[in-house]
C-alpha positions, -999 to 999 in steps of 0.1 A, spaced: -634 -203 727 -626 -211 692 -614 -244 702 -639 -254 728 -668 -242 712 -665 -262 677 -685 -292 679 -690 -298 639 -668 -327 626 -633 -319 612 -643 -341 583 -679 -332 568 -698 -361 553 -692 -362 516 -721 -351 495 -741 -377 476 -760 -373 443 -790 -397 438 -819 -402 415 -827 -427 387 -813 -426 349 -830 -409 323 -847 -425 292 -821 -413 270 -795 -430 292 -813 -464 290 -806 -464 252 -770 -463 256 -746 -492 268 -738 -488 305 -703 -498 317 -698 -517 351 -681 -486 363 -714 -466 359 -736 -495 373 -714 -498 404 -715 -459 407 -754 -459 405 -756 -487 430 -734 -468 454 -754 -436 450 -786 -457 458 -771 -468 491 -780 -449 524 -756 -423 537 -726 -440 554 -709 -427 585 -674 -414 583 -646 -410 607 -637 -375 619 -617 -355 646 -635 -330 668 -630 -310 699 -652 -323 727 -650 -312 765 -616 -295 762 -600 -325 744 -593 -333 708 -610 -367 700 -610 -393 673 -645 -407 665 -642 -437 642 -665 -464 627 -677 -496 639 -705 -522 633 -737 -521 651 -743 -554 672 -778 -549 668 -786 -537 633 -753 -549 617 -750 -514 601 -720 -490 603 -722 -464 630 -699 -440 648 -677 -453 675 -670 -439 710 -647 -409 710 -611 -418 715 -594 -390 736 -560 -378 719 -548 -349 738 -559 -315 751 -577 -293 727 -554 -279 701 -554 -262 667 -531 -265 638 -527 -227 626 -504 -234 597 -474 -251 580 -440 -237 587 -408 -237 562 -377 -226 581 -345 -208 568 -331 -243 560 -362 -254 541 -375 -279 568 -412 -282 572 -430 -282 604 -466 -279 618 -474 -248 637 -494 -263 667 -515 -237 692 -532 -246 725 -538 -232 759 -517 -248 787 -535 -265 814 -511 -256 839 -507 -218 834 -537 -210 812 -511 -192 788 -515 -196 750 -486 -219 736 -476 -220 699 -453 -247 690 -431 -251 658 -433 -291 655 -409 -304 630 -427 -328 604 -395 -350 605 -405 -361 643 -442 -363 640 -451 -398 652 -416 -405 670 -412 -406 708 -394 -372 703 -425 -355 690 -447 -367 721 -419 -357 746 -418 -323 730 -455 -315 730 -455 -328 768 -428 -308 777 -445 -275 767 -476 -286 788 -498 -305 765 -517 -335 780 -511 -365 753 -528 -398 756 -503 -426 762 -524 -452 743 -507 -464 710 -539 -463 689 -544 -427 700 -508 -416 692 -514 -433 657 -546 -411 651 -528 -379 668 -498 -384 645 -521 -385 613 -540 -355 625 -509 -334 630 -495 -343 594 -527 -339 573 -552 -317 590 -553 -280 600 -547 -250 583 -521 -251 554 -512 -214 555 -474 -213 551 -456 -193 577 -419 -185 574 -402 -197 605 -370 -182 619 -348 -186 649 -333 -153 646 -344 -119 657 -341 -87 636 -356 -78 603 -376 -101 584 -402 -94 554 -401 -58 565 -410 -65 602 -385 -65 632 -384 -94 655 -373 -84 691 -354 -110 713 -381 -133 728 -402 -131 696 -424 -99 697 -430 -88 660 -429 -51 654 -446 -40 622 -465 -58 596 -445 -85 578 -452 -89 541 -456 -128 547 -470 -150 577 -440 -152 600 -433 -173 633 -402 -168 656 -391 -202 670 -358 -189 687 -346 -184 723 -375 -168 742 -357 -168 778 -357 -130 778 -391 -124 763 -404 -107 795 -375 -82 796 -383 -70 762 -418 -58 771 -421 -19 772 -428 1 803 -439 38 800 -442 56 763 -416 67 739 -422 104 750 -418 96 787 -384 81 779 -376 112 758 -385 135 787 -364 116 813 -337 92 801 -329 113 769 -331 147 787 -305 134 817 -283 119 789 -280 151 766 -246 166 765 -230 132 781 -209 118 755 -208 82 771 -245 80 777 -253 93 742 -228 67 726 -248 38 745 -280 52 732 -266 55 697 -252 20 700 -287 6 707 -304 25 678 -277 16 653 -279 -20 659 -309 -26 634 -290 -6 607 -259 -29 608 -269 -52 581 -285 -22 560 -250 -8 553 -234 -41 550 -213 -35 582 -200 -67 602 -206 -74 637 -187 -55 665 -190 -33 694 -177 -11 721 -161 -16 755 -163 8 782 -137 4 807 -128 21 840 -131 19 878 -166 6 891 -172 40 907 -169 60 873 -206 49 861 -201 24 836 -230 2 848 -252 33 848 -241 42 813 -249 6 802 -283 6 817 -291 39 797 -283 20 764 -301 -10 774 -333 11 782 -339 17 745 -348 -20 741 -359 -33 773 -357 -37 812 -320 -27 816 -311 -51 844 -328 -82 827 -314 -77 793 -278 -77 803 -259 -109 794 -226 -124 813 -194 -127 795 -190 -162 813 -214 -181 793 -212 -213 771 -206 -210 734 -239 -226 726 -260 -203 748 -241 -172 735 -248 -184 699 -286 -188 709 -285 -151 724 -269 -137 695 -292 -154 670 -320 -140 689 -305 -106 690 -298 -106 653 -298 -70 640 -300 -59 675 -281 -48 706 -260 -73 725 -254 -61 762 -223 -79 781 -219 -67 816 -187 -68 836 -158 -86 816 -139 -92 849 -165 -116 862 -154 -142 836 -123 -161 828 -101 -149 801 -105 -182 784 -144 -176 785 -142 -142 772 -119 -151 742 -144 -177 733 -174 -157 736 -161 -129 717 -153 -152 689 -187 -166 688 -204 -134 689 -185 -115 663 -179 -144 641 -216 -143 634 -220 -179 627 -234 -208 646 -219 -241 650 -222 -266 621 -241 -299 629 -247 -330 609 -284 -342 603 -295 -379 608 -308 -380 572 -274 -370 558 -257 -336 550 -257 -306 575 -284 -287 592 -290 -252 586 -265 -228 603 -275 -198 623 -261 -165 612 -265 -131 629 -252 -95 632 -248 -78 665 -237 -45 679 -224 -51 714 -219 -29 744 -197 -43 768 -185 -31 804 -152 -38 825 -128 -24 847 -99 -34 821 -95 -31 782 -100 -63 764 -63 -69 757 -54 -61 793 -79 -87 806 -70 -114 783 -35 -108 791 -42 -116 828 -48 -152 815 -18 -152 793 -39 -148 761 -33 -123 733 -59 -104 713 -58 -116 677 -56 -93 647 -84 -69 647 -99 -82 678 -95 -50 696 -111 -30 670 -141 -53 668 -147 -45 703 -131 -9 706 -120 -2 742 -131 33 754 -124 50 785 -157 57 805 -140 85 822 -150 116 801 -122 137 815 -144 166 830 -140 154 868 -175 140 868 -165 101 859 -187 91 829 -204 124 826 -196 157 808 -223 178 824 -248 174 852 -281 185 835 -293 201 867 -282 175 892 -261 187 921 -235 156 917 -224 131 895 -237 106 920 -271 125 917 -271 122 883 -262 85 880 -291 78 905 -316 99 885 -305 80 852 -309 47 867 -343 55 880 -355 68 847 -341 38 828 -358 14 853 -391 31 850 -393 38 813 -379 16 788 -385 -4 756 -411 17 737 -383 41 722 -367 10 702 -400 0 688 -409 34 678 -376 39 660 -378 6 639 -415 15 630 -405 48 618 -376 38 597 -388 5 583 -409 20 552 -381 43 546 -351 18 542 -339 29 507 -337 64 520 -322 56 551 -295 33 536 -285 62 513 -281 89 540 -263 62 564 -238 55 535 -232 91 527 -223 99 565 -200 68 567 -181 79 537 -178 116 550 -163 102 583 -138 77 566 -127 105 543 -119 125 571 -93 100 585 -56 105 577 -45 89 544 -22 65 561 -49 53 586 -51 14 588 -79 -4 573 -89 -15 610 -89 22 620 -112 30 589 -136 2 597 -140 14 633 -144 50 621 -175 35 601 -191 20 632 -187 54 650 -203 70 620 -232 48 618 -237 52 656 -237 91 652 -261 90 622 -285 68 639 -288 93 669 -293 121 640 -322 103 627 -337 96 661 -336 133 667 -352 142 635 -379 117 643 -383 136 676 -373 106 698 -344 122 718 -356 160 724 -319 170 716 -307 196 692 -294 188 656 -259 176 660 -258 169 697 -257 132 691 -231 131 665 -209 155 686 -211 132 718 -203 101 698 -173 116 680 -161 128 712 -157 90 722 -141 83 687 -115 111 695 -107 93 730 -103 63 711 -78 77 689 -59 94 716 -52 60 733 -47 40 700 -39 62 669 -49 53 635 -23 27 630 -28 -13 629 -36 -25 665 -16 -58 658 15 -35 650 12 -15 681 9 -48 702 40 -60 686 60 -28 693 46 -24 729 54 -59 735 91 -55 725 93 -23 744 80 -41 777 106 -67 773 135 -43 772 121 -23 802 121 -55 821 154 -72 810 175 -45 793 199 -43 821 194 -78 837 198 -106 809 222 -89 786 261 -96 784 284 -67 782 317 -81 767 328 -47 752 333 -29 789 364 -37 809 362 -55 841 385 -41 867 382 -71 890 391 -94 862 359 -117 868 339 -130 837 303 -116 837 277 -139 848 240 -133 835 212 -159 839 191 -169 812 210 -144 788 189 -130 760 217 -115 742 244 -85 743 244 -50 753 270 -27 734 277 6 748 275 38 725 278 75 730 241 78 731 218 46 739 233 11 739 227 -13 710 209 -46 723 218 -77 703 193 -104 707 197 -141 702 172 -154 678 157 -179 701 148 -149 725 135 -129 697 110 -157 686 100 -170 719 99 -139 740 100 -106 722 77 -117 692 60 -144 711 25 -151 698 32 -133 663 48 -145 632 84 -137 634 88 -121 599 57 -98 606 72 -88 639 105 -81 624 89 -60 597 69 -41 621 99 -33 645 121 -22 615 92 2 606 89 17 641 125 23 643 134 -3 670 151 -30 650 180 -24 626 184 -51 600 210 -56 571 214 -27 547 202 -49 519 169 -53 537 167 -91 531 172 -101 567 164 -87 600 196 -99 617 232 -90 611 263 -110 613 283 -96 642 316 -102 658 315 -105 698 346 -101 716 359 -136 728 327 -150 713 332 -152 676 307 -145 650 269 -146 656 239 -136 637 218 -114 662 188 -89 659 201 -52 666 177 -33 684 189 4 682 159 17 703 140 1 732 107 21 723 88 27 690 93 61 675 57 68 676 58 66 716 86 89 715 65 116 694 37 110 715 
């Protein structure tokens, strides 16, 4: 109505001041400029060009000379495009200016707001962009020249901060798709990925979610963890924590998809907010930017290829988009984000990557911590049935509740915590510090970082409980989350994950080849035949207890320590009691005399499994 009903010219006619000079002025010399000005003021009003909205279109009304009178008059309107409004000027996070153009699509009748970069206005690229969004634009060159001038110099000059990232901006929170929750302190426009906008529209109320989804999840550690991950995501940057996540693994019948849907219901429609692991790097970067300071759901790792998973994990957790050059020189602004991910699959991340002959990098398994979805209570992913007859009935009830009530609880949470940021940051940091202090003194830095993430998730649930959003008792959420942390510790311990992989890889090598690829020149051969071993990896020397395996250097580097730095692998294997180097400690190999083979420098393995596995 605002566009179609306005008939006044965009450019008002300039005001004119007329009248004769006073007596006093005649007594003074008059400059040529003053004479010209007085003469101009005595002329009749002259028509001026202007832009207008007429019959649902933006038009330009120019000036022409009348054939009849010879006087200047308004020409016939020139149609430029469908009716539009320039609602302000945008400045993005890289400092690039744009015009914010708004119109109603003639195809769908929906309102469209476009962030049109100033650098392309007047170029073919700009007309193609406008038309691709449903705006009908005149093909005439003269009309496009006038439209270019209008887009650059007319309309509102209100400054909007433009962003392609979701999350916190000026005290408000942008959901994936662009909905702004809260009131930002500055005018704000989201110009990022809107593909999943509809999926983040709420259904039902926060109270209904609490009475259904939260009630059924209470006391179930994996379901409570999923809800906590969703609520902790907006808190990640507040405490200076890096991107990370949790990977729930186990058989398909255990209920991991149900658990994922419970977590997804905090922010949107569960089925439609899930993303696939088999996405391109660019698509995943755009999705991560849209979910900045938010939850990223990655479903069924097994549906992707190991190479896809490795590249996706790198893009998501690296938190930086691809650097691109600019035509004008230099580089374009690089997108950055922080996300908390919840992933599912039948295998751990390391096991899945191994199926494609890929190894997890240092710290990668802690970035996406693998947790058994089986709670160990004989109920699959559940600890308690909460009034349902079976685990299957509980899973069905949870899925039905999550599919009916979703999205409102996340909005209510950020609205409640936004004005209390300083208080929340102090509380969260204190909780994280308490959990980290409780870890063993010799815990690795990776384990401490993971403990911090679990603590953040646990405290997010406690905050939500105090706000009346879960309906649980104090401490319920933290207890459920820390039960999951205990399950992770039971599987992985507090040591460095890379060190465990080195030791376990060495143990697997000896389990597979210890009695098939090692020569034994110390044992007499009653048949008098020379021992024949294909692709020998070294020598096996019998002792009174367990044999000592003396490994050729090439077998150590290419197989036992494959994928790792050989010096690092040697240090780790010495520390876990498997490898015995020189007494001086300077070398991991020993100069050894082999019967009928002379002297050789070999790696001496006195154990085929690390000490910590024997202790466990």
